[in-house]
PDB file of N, CA, C and O in Angstrom:
ATOM      1  N   MET A   1      13.348 100.958 -19.365  1.00  0.00           N
ATOM      2  CA  MET A   1      13.929 101.670 -20.487  1.00  0.00           C
ATOM      3  C   MET A   1      14.196 100.685 -21.629  1.00  0.00           C
ATOM      4  O   MET A   1      14.771  99.617 -21.420  1.00  0.00           O
ATOM      5  N   THR A   2      13.774 101.057 -22.826  1.00  0.00           N
ATOM      6  CA  THR A   2      14.014 100.218 -23.963  1.00  0.00           C
ATOM      7  C   THR A   2      14.995 100.921 -24.903  1.00  0.00           C
ATOM      8  O   THR A   2      15.092 102.148 -24.920  1.00  0.00           O
ATOM      9  N   ILE A   3      15.702 100.133 -25.667  1.00  0.00           N
ATOM     10  CA  ILE A   3      16.655 100.684 -26.620  1.00  0.00           C
ATOM     11  C   ILE A   3      16.429  99.985 -27.968  1.00  0.00           C
ATOM     12  O   ILE A   3      16.204  98.776 -28.028  1.00  0.00           O
ATOM     13  N   ASN A   4      16.493 100.744 -28.998  1.00  0.00           N
ATOM     14  CA  ASN A   4      16.312 100.213 -30.336  1.00  0.00           C
ATOM     15  C   ASN A   4      17.560  99.406 -30.695  1.00  0.00           C
ATOM     16  O   ASN A   4      18.680  99.805 -30.375  1.00  0.00           O
ATOM     17  N   VAL A   5      17.358  98.274 -31.359  1.00  0.00           N
ATOM     18  CA  VAL A   5      18.469  97.392 -31.713  1.00  0.00           C
ATOM     19  C   VAL A   5      19.407  98.088 -32.704  1.00  0.00           C
ATOM     20  O   VAL A   5      20.595  97.769 -32.731  1.00  0.00           O
ATOM     21  N   ALA A   6      18.926  99.006 -33.498  1.00  0.00           N
ATOM     22  CA  ALA A   6      19.737  99.664 -34.498  1.00  0.00           C
ATOM     23  C   ALA A   6      20.647 100.728 -33.896  1.00  0.00           C
ATOM     24  O   ALA A   6      21.540 101.226 -34.581  1.00  0.00           O
ATOM     25  N   VAL A   7      20.440 101.087 -32.631  1.00  0.00           N
ATOM     26  CA  VAL A   7      21.266 102.139 -32.026  1.00  0.00           C
ATOM     27  C   VAL A   7      22.705 101.659 -31.829  1.00  0.00           C
ATOM     28  O   VAL A   7      23.645 102.412 -32.082  1.00  0.00           O
ATOM     29  N   LEU A   8      22.884 100.426 -31.384  1.00  0.00           N
ATOM     30  CA  LEU A   8      24.243  99.915 -31.155  1.00  0.00           C
ATOM     31  C   LEU A   8      25.085  99.916 -32.417  1.00  0.00           C
ATOM     32  O   LEU A   8      26.203 100.431 -32.386  1.00  0.00           O
ATOM     33  N   PRO A   9      24.595  99.354 -33.555  1.00  0.00           N
ATOM     34  CA  PRO A   9      25.407  99.436 -34.765  1.00  0.00           C
ATOM     35  C   PRO A   9      25.669 100.876 -35.203  1.00  0.00           C
ATOM     36  O   PRO A   9      26.740 101.174 -35.731  1.00  0.00           O
ATOM     37  N   ALA A  10      24.707 101.768 -34.990  1.00  0.00           N
ATOM     38  CA  ALA A  10      24.897 103.179 -35.352  1.00  0.00           C
ATOM     39  C   ALA A  10      26.054 103.789 -34.547  1.00  0.00           C
ATOM     40  O   ALA A  10      26.877 104.525 -35.092  1.00  0.00           O
ATOM     41  N   VAL A  11      26.107 103.480 -33.269  1.00  0.00           N
ATOM     42  CA  VAL A  11      27.181 103.999 -32.420  1.00  0.00           C
ATOM     43  C   VAL A  11      28.523 103.399 -32.844  1.00  0.00           C
ATOM     44  O   VAL A  11      29.527 104.107 -32.922  1.00  0.00           O
ATOM     45  N   VAL A  12      28.537 102.104 -33.115  1.00  0.00           N
ATOM     46  CA  VAL A  12      29.766 101.437 -33.541  1.00  0.00           C
ATOM     47  C   VAL A  12      30.259 102.019 -34.876  1.00  0.00           C
ATOM     48  O   VAL A  12      31.455 102.252 -35.052  1.00  0.00           O
ATOM     49  N   ILE A  13      29.335 102.248 -35.807  1.00  0.00           N
ATOM     50  CA  ILE A  13      29.705 102.844 -37.103  1.00  0.00           C
ATOM     51  C   ILE A  13      30.299 104.226 -36.890  1.00  0.00           C
ATOM     52  O   ILE A  13      31.328 104.562 -37.476  1.00  0.00           O
ATOM     53  N   PHE A  14      29.656 105.021 -36.057  1.00  0.00           N
ATOM     54  CA  PHE A  14      30.144 106.382 -35.770  1.00  0.00           C
ATOM     55  C   PHE A  14      31.560 106.341 -35.216  1.00  0.00           C
ATOM     56  O   PHE A  14      32.431 107.086 -35.664  1.00  0.00           O
ATOM     57  N   LEU A  15      31.789 105.461 -34.233  1.00  0.00           N
ATOM     58  CA  LEU A  15      33.120 105.380 -33.614  1.00  0.00           C
ATOM     59  C   LEU A  15      34.170 104.856 -34.594  1.00  0.00           C
ATOM     60  O   LEU A  15      35.310 105.321 -34.588  1.00  0.00           O
ATOM     61  N   ARG A  16      33.799 103.907 -35.421  1.00  0.00           N
ATOM     62  CA  ARG A  16      34.759 103.333 -36.380  1.00  0.00           C
ATOM     63  C   ARG A  16      35.112 104.340 -37.482  1.00  0.00           C
ATOM     64  O   ARG A  16      36.256 104.381 -37.934  1.00  0.00           O
ATOM     65  N   LEU A  17      34.155 105.138 -37.911  1.00  0.00           N
ATOM     66  CA  LEU A  17      34.412 106.099 -38.972  1.00  0.00           C
ATOM     67  C   LEU A  17      35.189 107.317 -38.493  1.00  0.00           C
ATOM     68  O   LEU A  17      35.739 108.056 -39.309  1.00  0.00           O
ATOM     69  N   ARG A  18      35.242 107.535 -37.202  1.00  0.00           N
ATOM     70  CA  ARG A  18      36.010 108.652 -36.662  1.00  0.00           C
ATOM     71  C   ARG A  18      37.502 108.367 -36.695  1.00  0.00           C
ATOM     72  O   ARG A  18      38.313 109.293 -36.651  1.00  0.00           O
ATOM     73  N   ARG A  19      37.870 107.097 -36.773  1.00  0.00           N
ATOM     74  CA  ARG A  19      39.292 106.724 -36.787  1.00  0.00           C
ATOM     75  C   ARG A  19      39.950 107.171 -38.084  1.00  0.00           C
ATOM     76  O   ARG A  19      39.280 107.406 -39.089  1.00  0.00           O
ATOM     77  N   ARG A  20      41.251 107.281 -38.045  1.00  0.00           N
ATOM     78  CA  ARG A  20      42.006 107.694 -39.229  1.00  0.00           C
ATOM     79  C   ARG A  20      41.978 106.580 -40.277  1.00  0.00           C
ATOM     80  O   ARG A  20      42.052 105.397 -39.948  1.00  0.00           O
ATOM     81  N   THR A  21      41.873 106.975 -41.513  1.00  0.00           N
ATOM     82  CA  THR A  21      41.776 105.991 -42.628  1.00  0.00           C
ATOM     83  C   THR A  21      43.093 105.220 -42.774  1.00  0.00           C
ATOM     84  O   THR A  21      43.070 104.028 -43.080  1.00  0.00           O
ATOM     85  N   GLU A  22      44.216 105.864 -42.564  1.00  0.00           N
ATOM     86  CA  GLU A  22      45.500 105.191 -42.769  1.00  0.00           C
ATOM     87  C   GLU A  22      45.717 104.048 -41.792  1.00  0.00           C
ATOM     88  O   GLU A  22      46.487 103.132 -42.080  1.00  0.00           O
ATOM     89  N   ALA A  23      45.057 104.083 -40.650  1.00  0.00           N
ATOM     90  CA  ALA A  23      45.294 103.080 -39.618  1.00  0.00           C
ATOM     91  C   ALA A  23      44.427 101.832 -39.831  1.00  0.00           C
ATOM     92  O   ALA A  23      44.516 100.899 -39.033  1.00  0.00           O
ATOM     93  N   ARG A  24      43.608 101.783 -40.859  1.00  0.00           N
ATOM     94  CA  ARG A  24      42.716 100.644 -41.041  1.00  0.00           C
ATOM     95  C   ARG A  24      43.361  99.551 -41.857  1.00  0.00           C
ATOM     96  O   ARG A  24      44.037  99.806 -42.854  1.00  0.00           O
ATOM     97  N   SER A  25      43.137  98.319 -41.414  1.00  0.00           N
ATOM     98  CA  SER A  25      43.581  97.164 -42.193  1.00  0.00           C
ATOM     99  C   SER A  25      42.446  96.723 -43.102  1.00  0.00           C
ATOM    100  O   SER A  25      41.328  97.229 -42.999  1.00  0.00           O
ATOM    101  N   ARG A  26      42.731  95.785 -43.985  1.00  0.00           N
ATOM    102  CA  ARG A  26      41.699  95.313 -44.889  1.00  0.00           C
ATOM    103  C   ARG A  26      40.590  94.603 -44.136  1.00  0.00           C
ATOM    104  O   ARG A  26      39.414  94.748 -44.471  1.00  0.00           O
ATOM    105  N   SER A  27      40.961  93.834 -43.118  1.00  0.00           N
ATOM    106  CA  SER A  27      39.916  93.132 -42.329  1.00  0.00           C
ATOM    107  C   SER A  27      39.106  94.124 -41.517  1.00  0.00           C
ATOM    108  O   SER A  27      37.921  93.892 -41.279  1.00  0.00           O
ATOM    109  N   ASP A  28      39.706  95.214 -41.089  1.00  0.00           N
ATOM    110  CA  ASP A  28      38.974  96.245 -40.351  1.00  0.00           C
ATOM    111  C   ASP A  28      37.936  96.919 -41.279  1.00  0.00           C
ATOM    112  O   ASP A  28      36.813  97.206 -40.866  1.00  0.00           O
ATOM    113  N   GLU A  29      38.332  97.157 -42.514  1.00  0.00           N
ATOM    114  CA  GLU A  29      37.387  97.747 -43.486  1.00  0.00           C
ATOM    115  C   GLU A  29      36.240  96.806 -43.791  1.00  0.00           C
ATOM    116  O   GLU A  29      35.096  97.240 -43.925  1.00  0.00           O
ATOM    117  N   LYS A  30      36.541  95.504 -43.903  1.00  0.00           N
ATOM    118  CA  LYS A  30      35.500  94.501 -44.151  1.00  0.00           C
ATOM    119  C   LYS A  30      34.517  94.440 -42.972  1.00  0.00           C
ATOM    120  O   LYS A  30      33.310  94.304 -43.171  1.00  0.00           O
ATOM    121  N   MET A  31      35.043  94.542 -41.748  1.00  0.00           N
ATOM    122  CA  MET A  31      34.164  94.527 -40.569  1.00  0.00           C
ATOM    123  C   MET A  31      33.243  95.740 -40.580  1.00  0.00           C
ATOM    124  O   MET A  31      32.065  95.629 -40.241  1.00  0.00           O
ATOM    125  N   THR A  32      33.771  96.890 -40.966  1.00  0.00           N
ATOM    126  CA  THR A  32      32.950  98.101 -41.045  1.00  0.00           C
ATOM    127  C   THR A  32      31.824  97.922 -42.057  1.00  0.00           C
ATOM    128  O   THR A  32      30.691  98.334 -41.811  1.00  0.00           O
ATOM    129  N   VAL A  33      32.137  97.312 -43.186  1.00  0.00           N
ATOM    130  CA  VAL A  33      31.121  97.064 -44.222  1.00  0.00           C
ATOM    131  C   VAL A  33      30.040  96.147 -43.695  1.00  0.00           C
ATOM    132  O   VAL A  33      28.854  96.394 -43.918  1.00  0.00           O
ATOM    133  N   VAL A  34      30.427  95.097 -43.002  1.00  0.00           N
ATOM    134  CA  VAL A  34      29.451  94.150 -42.430  1.00  0.00           C
ATOM    135  C   VAL A  34      28.556  94.862 -41.417  1.00  0.00           C
ATOM    136  O   VAL A  34      27.341  94.666 -41.418  1.00  0.00           O
ATOM    137  N   ILE A  35      29.141  95.671 -40.569  1.00  0.00           N
ATOM    138  CA  ILE A  35      28.347  96.409 -39.566  1.00  0.00           C
ATOM    139  C   ILE A  35      27.372  97.354 -40.241  1.00  0.00           C
ATOM    140  O   ILE A  35      26.222  97.462 -39.815  1.00  0.00           O
ATOM    141  N   VAL A  36      27.810  98.043 -41.288  1.00  0.00           N
ATOM    142  CA  VAL A  36      26.932  98.958 -42.010  1.00  0.00           C
ATOM    143  C   VAL A  36      25.801  98.208 -42.682  1.00  0.00           C
ATOM    144  O   VAL A  36      24.671  98.696 -42.689  1.00  0.00           O
ATOM    145  N   LEU A  37      26.063  97.031 -43.250  1.00  0.00           N
ATOM    146  CA  LEU A  37      25.007  96.219 -43.855  1.00  0.00           C
ATOM    147  C   LEU A  37      23.995  95.760 -42.823  1.00  0.00           C
ATOM    148  O   LEU A  37      22.791  95.807 -43.075  1.00  0.00           O
ATOM    149  N   VAL A  38      24.470  95.314 -41.653  1.00  0.00           N
ATOM    150  CA  VAL A  38      23.555  94.918 -40.578  1.00  0.00           C
ATOM    151  C   VAL A  38      22.713  96.104 -40.144  1.00  0.00           C
ATOM    152  O   VAL A  38      21.512  95.963 -39.914  1.00  0.00           O
ATOM    153  N   PHE A  39      23.329  97.268 -40.030  1.00  0.00           N
ATOM    154  CA  PHE A  39      22.586  98.471 -39.662  1.00  0.00           C
ATOM    155  C   PHE A  39      21.522  98.771 -40.690  1.00  0.00           C
ATOM    156  O   PHE A  39      20.398  99.118 -40.327  1.00  0.00           O
ATOM    157  N   GLY A  40      21.842  98.649 -41.952  1.00  0.00           N
ATOM    158  CA  GLY A  40      20.863  98.891 -43.010  1.00  0.00           C
ATOM    159  C   GLY A  40      19.693  97.922 -42.939  1.00  0.00           C
ATOM    160  O   GLY A  40      18.543  98.322 -43.124  1.00  0.00           O
ATOM    161  N   VAL A  41      19.973  96.669 -42.677  1.00  0.00           N
ATOM    162  CA  VAL A  41      18.897  95.671 -42.559  1.00  0.00           C
ATOM    163  C   VAL A  41      18.026  95.968 -41.354  1.00  0.00           C
ATOM    164  O   VAL A  41      16.806  95.817 -41.423  1.00  0.00           O
ATOM    165  N   LEU A  42      18.619  96.382 -40.272  1.00  0.00           N
ATOM    166  CA  LEU A  42      17.848  96.693 -39.051  1.00  0.00           C
ATOM    167  C   LEU A  42      16.980  97.938 -39.189  1.00  0.00           C
ATOM    168  O   LEU A  42      15.882  98.002 -38.636  1.00  0.00           O
ATOM    169  N   ILE A  43      17.477  98.922 -39.927  1.00  0.00           N
ATOM    170  CA  ILE A  43      16.767 100.201 -39.992  1.00  0.00           C
ATOM    171  C   ILE A  43      15.776 100.250 -41.177  1.00  0.00           C
ATOM    172  O   ILE A  43      14.894 101.109 -41.201  1.00  0.00           O
ATOM    173  N   ALA A  44      15.914  99.356 -42.136  1.00  0.00           N
ATOM    174  CA  ALA A  44      15.073  99.394 -43.343  1.00  0.00           C
ATOM    175  C   ALA A  44      13.561  99.341 -43.035  1.00  0.00           C
ATOM    176  O   ALA A  44      12.820 100.135 -43.615  1.00  0.00           O
ATOM    177  N   PRO A  45      13.073  98.467 -42.171  1.00  0.00           N
ATOM    178  CA  PRO A  45      11.625  98.400 -41.978  1.00  0.00           C
ATOM    179  C   PRO A  45      11.038  99.501 -41.074  1.00  0.00           C
ATOM    180  O   PRO A  45       9.823  99.550 -40.885  1.00  0.00           O
ATOM    181  N   THR A  46      11.865 100.361 -40.529  1.00  0.00           N
ATOM    182  CA  THR A  46      11.378 101.429 -39.638  1.00  0.00           C
ATOM    183  C   THR A  46      10.867 102.614 -40.456  1.00  0.00           C
ATOM    184  O   THR A  46      11.104 102.710 -41.660  1.00  0.00           O
ATOM    185  N   ALA A  47      10.167 103.505 -39.775  1.00  0.00           N
ATOM    186  CA  ALA A  47       9.644 104.701 -40.448  1.00  0.00           C
ATOM    187  C   ALA A  47      10.799 105.570 -40.965  1.00  0.00           C
ATOM    188  O   ALA A  47      10.710 106.143 -42.050  1.00  0.00           O
ATOM    189  N   PHE A  48      11.862 105.663 -40.197  1.00  0.00           N
ATOM    190  CA  PHE A  48      13.030 106.434 -40.622  1.00  0.00           C
ATOM    191  C   PHE A  48      13.648 105.814 -41.865  1.00  0.00           C
ATOM    192  O   PHE A  48      14.010 106.530 -42.798  1.00  0.00           O
ATOM    193  N   GLY A  49      13.772 104.499 -41.888  1.00  0.00           N
ATOM    194  CA  GLY A  49      14.309 103.805 -43.061  1.00  0.00           C
ATOM    195  C   GLY A  49      13.461 104.004 -44.292  1.00  0.00           C
ATOM    196  O   GLY A  49      13.993 104.167 -45.390  1.00  0.00           O
ATOM    197  N   GLN A  50      12.137 103.993 -44.130  1.00  0.00           N
ATOM    198  CA  GLN A  50      11.243 104.215 -45.264  1.00  0.00           C
ATOM    199  C   GLN A  50      11.369 105.645 -45.755  1.00  0.00           C
ATOM    200  O   GLN A  50      11.304 105.893 -46.959  1.00  0.00           O
ATOM    201  N   GLY A  51      11.548 106.590 -44.840  1.00  0.00           N
ATOM    202  CA  GLY A  51      11.736 107.983 -45.224  1.00  0.00           C
ATOM    203  C   GLY A  51      13.018 108.173 -46.029  1.00  0.00           C
ATOM    204  O   GLY A  51      13.027 108.883 -47.034  1.00  0.00           O
ATOM    205  N   VAL A  52      14.107 107.531 -45.579  1.00  0.00           N
ATOM    206  CA  VAL A  52      15.366 107.599 -46.314  1.00  0.00           C
ATOM    207  C   VAL A  52      15.209 106.973 -47.697  1.00  0.00           C
ATOM    208  O   VAL A  52      15.735 107.496 -48.679  1.00  0.00           O
ATOM    209  N   LEU A  53      14.488 105.855 -47.778  1.00  0.00           N
ATOM    210  CA  LEU A  53      14.259 105.195 -49.050  1.00  0.00           C
ATOM    211  C   LEU A  53      13.477 106.109 -49.990  1.00  0.00           C
ATOM    212  O   LEU A  53      13.800 106.177 -51.176  1.00  0.00           O
ATOM    213  N   ASN A  54      12.469 106.806 -49.501  1.00  0.00           N
ATOM    214  CA  ASN A  54      11.687 107.721 -50.328  1.00  0.00           C
ATOM    215  C   ASN A  54      12.551 108.882 -50.835  1.00  0.00           C
ATOM    216  O   ASN A  54      12.434 109.278 -51.995  1.00  0.00           O
ATOM    217  N   VAL A  55      13.406 109.421 -49.981  1.00  0.00           N
ATOM    218  CA  VAL A  55      14.266 110.527 -50.398  1.00  0.00           C
ATOM    219  C   VAL A  55      15.243 110.067 -51.466  1.00  0.00           C
ATOM    220  O   VAL A  55      15.435 110.752 -52.471  1.00  0.00           O
ATOM    221  N   VAL A  56      15.863 108.908 -51.257  1.00  0.00           N
ATOM    222  CA  VAL A  56      16.806 108.386 -52.250  1.00  0.00           C
ATOM    223  C   VAL A  56      16.110 108.058 -53.564  1.00  0.00           C
ATOM    224  O   VAL A  56      16.660 108.290 -54.641  1.00  0.00           O
ATOM    225  N   THR A  57      14.897 107.516 -53.472  1.00  0.00           N
ATOM    226  CA  THR A  57      14.132 107.218 -54.694  1.00  0.00           C
ATOM    227  C   THR A  57      13.823 108.483 -55.479  1.00  0.00           C
ATOM    228  O   THR A  57      13.985 108.511 -56.699  1.00  0.00           O
ATOM    229  N   GLN A  58      13.378 109.530 -54.789  1.00  0.00           N
ATOM    230  CA  GLN A  58      13.078 110.790 -55.439  1.00  0.00           C
ATOM    231  C   GLN A  58      14.334 111.397 -56.066  1.00  0.00           C
ATOM    232  O   GLN A  58      14.290 111.935 -57.172  1.00  0.00           O
ATOM    233  N   LEU A  59      15.454 111.303 -55.343  1.00  0.00           N
ATOM    234  CA  LEU A  59      16.731 111.831 -55.864  1.00  0.00           C
ATOM    235  C   LEU A  59      17.140 111.054 -57.109  1.00  0.00           C
ATOM    236  O   LEU A  59      17.559 111.660 -58.095  1.00  0.00           O
ATOM    237  N   ALA A  60      17.030 109.750 -57.089  1.00  0.00           N
ATOM    238  CA  ALA A  60      17.420 108.943 -58.246  1.00  0.00           C
ATOM    239  C   ALA A  60      16.500 109.230 -59.446  1.00  0.00           C
ATOM    240  O   ALA A  60      16.965 109.296 -60.584  1.00  0.00           O
ATOM    241  N   GLN A  61      15.209 109.397 -59.187  1.00  0.00           N
ATOM    242  CA  GLN A  61      14.276 109.745 -60.281  1.00  0.00           C
ATOM    243  C   GLN A  61      14.598 111.112 -60.858  1.00  0.00           C
ATOM    244  O   GLN A  61      14.535 111.302 -62.073  1.00  0.00           O
ATOM    245  N   GLY A  62      14.940 112.062 -60.007  1.00  0.00           N
ATOM    246  CA  GLY A  62      15.296 113.390 -60.492  1.00  0.00           C
ATOM    247  C   GLY A  62      16.553 113.370 -61.331  1.00  0.00           C
ATOM    248  O   GLY A  62      16.636 114.067 -62.342  1.00  0.00           O
ATOM    249  N   ILE A  63      17.536 112.577 -60.924  1.00  0.00           N
ATOM    250  CA  ILE A  63      18.791 112.502 -61.670  1.00  0.00           C
ATOM    251  C   ILE A  63      18.540 111.795 -63.004  1.00  0.00           C
ATOM    252  O   ILE A  63      19.090 112.200 -64.028  1.00  0.00           O
ATOM    253  N   SER A  64      17.715 110.743 -63.004  1.00  0.00           N
ATOM    254  CA  SER A  64      17.486 110.010 -64.247  1.00  0.00           C
ATOM    255  C   SER A  64      16.637 110.838 -65.220  1.00  0.00           C
ATOM    256  O   SER A  64      16.774 110.677 -66.433  1.00  0.00           O
ATOM    257  N   GLN A  65      15.782 111.701 -64.725  1.00  0.00           N
ATOM    258  CA  GLN A  65      14.966 112.519 -65.611  1.00  0.00           C
ATOM    259  C   GLN A  65      15.759 113.681 -66.229  1.00  0.00           C
ATOM    260  O   GLN A  65      15.446 114.131 -67.331  1.00  0.00           O
ATOM    261  N   THR A  66      16.772 114.155 -65.527  1.00  0.00           N
ATOM    262  CA  THR A  66      17.568 115.254 -66.078  1.00  0.00           C
ATOM    263  C   THR A  66      18.446 114.760 -67.236  1.00  0.00           C
ATOM    264  O   THR A  66      18.865 115.564 -68.069  1.00  0.00           O
ATOM    265  N   GLY A  67      18.727 113.471 -67.302  1.00  0.00           N
ATOM    266  CA  GLY A  67      19.555 112.940 -68.376  1.00  0.00           C
ATOM    267  C   GLY A  67      18.780 112.681 -69.657  1.00  0.00           C
ATOM    268  O   GLY A  67      19.398 112.526 -70.710  1.00  0.00           O
ATOM    269  N   THR A  68      17.441 112.626 -69.613  1.00  0.00           N
ATOM    270  CA  THR A  68      16.673 112.375 -70.805  1.00  0.00           C
ATOM    271  C   THR A  68      16.176 113.682 -71.415  1.00  0.00           C
ATOM    272  O   THR A  68      15.784 114.594 -70.687  1.00  0.00           O
ATOM    273  N   PRO A  69      16.189 113.781 -72.745  1.00  0.00           N
ATOM    274  CA  PRO A  69      15.767 115.033 -73.405  1.00  0.00           C
ATOM    275  C   PRO A  69      14.269 115.185 -73.410  1.00  0.00           C
ATOM    276  O   PRO A  69      13.751 116.177 -73.923  1.00  0.00           O
TER     277      PRO A  69
END
């Protein structure tokens, strides 16, 4: 059985974000940001990451085109 390396950070992110916001310290928030950045780096070269990039790119292009006359 193989497991994708990005699965562990995804699970950790999910569990950390389920916690109450009031209970977080500043260092806890920094650790969450670091984990999310690592997750982004791990998922970026995958097909799923490329799909997300394409969707975000199209969304950004659509928003920028609506602002121009």
